[in-house]
Structure formats: structure tokens, C-alpha cells
RODO-2510 file (C-alpha; in nm, 4 decimals, decimal comma):
residues 50
     n   res          X          Y          Z
     1     m     3,7564     2,1425     3,9874
     2     d     4,0504     2,1458     4,2215
     3     p     4,2734     1,8361     4,2299
     4     r     4,3463     1,9094     4,5964
     5     s     3,9749     1,8876     4,6738
     6     p     3,8062     1,6595     4,4170
     7     w     3,4298     1,6451     4,3839
     8     s     3,2435     1,3512     4,5301
     9     k     3,0926     1,1062     4,2814
    10     p     2,7359     1,2394     4,3364
    11     t     2,8559     1,5983     4,2844
    12     l     3,0414     1,5011     3,9680
    13     q     2,7338     1,3209     3,8328
    14     t     2,5185     1,6261     3,9060
    15     r     2,7643     1,8608     3,7335
    16     i     2,7887     1,6367     3,4259
    17     s     2,4096     1,6168     3,4094
    18     l     2,3789     1,9958     3,4297
    19     l     2,6426     2,0375     3,1586
    20     r     2,4673     1,7804     2,9391
    21     n     2,1408     1,9733     2,9739
    22     q     2,3083     2,3063     2,8991
    23     l     2,4837     2,1771     2,5884
    24     g     2,1657     2,0199     2,4544
    25     t     2,1445     1,8296     2,1283
    26     d     2,2589     1,8660     1,7707
    27     p     2,0043     1,9148     1,4886
    28     d     1,9659     1,5353     1,4645
    29     g     1,8666     1,5150     1,8327
    30     t     2,1927     1,3538     1,9477
    31     l     2,3304     1,4796     2,2788
    32     y     2,6470     1,6893     2,2547
    33     l     2,7598     1,5171     2,5754
    34     p     2,6192     1,1665     2,5345
    35     r     2,5504     0,9406     2,8298
    36     d     2,8304     0,6919     2,8685
    37     h     2,8046     0,3698     3,0654
    38     t     3,1776     0,2957     3,0616
    39     g     3,2575     0,5726     3,3094
    40     i     3,4196     0,8033     3,0543
    41     d     3,2334     1,1145     2,9422
    42     r     3,3353     1,2602     2,6060
    43     l     3,1962     1,5432     2,4026
    44     s     3,0470     1,4568     2,0669
    45     p     3,2872     1,4933     1,7748
    46     k     3,0387     1,7527     1,6462
    47     v     3,1465     1,9886     1,9264
    48     g     3,4172     2,2315     1,8282
    49     c     3,5928     2,5226     1,9876
    50     d     3,8461     2,7834     1,8937
***
């Protein structure tokens, strides 16, 4: 992800899809990176990091 050479929209969609698959779902079956139809992808509030 280089701002001088941004990904094309298809590449970005592929990368987000791969990330979504790698993150998987929480115990309730909800995606940690839910599909968003507004154009903004956000991690679930259940995702944490240190």
C-alpha cells in the first residue's frame, strides 16, 4: 500500500476479500471484517490489538 502507487479498485477488492477470509468470523458467526455496501470497510468492534 504505497500512496505513490495506489492499488486499482479490482486489486483492492481482492485484497479486502482475502483479508476477510483470513480473519474469519467470531464465535457468533459474524465476520470480523463485515461486507460493507457504503464503500467503507471497518473491522468489527470485537477485533482488538495491542
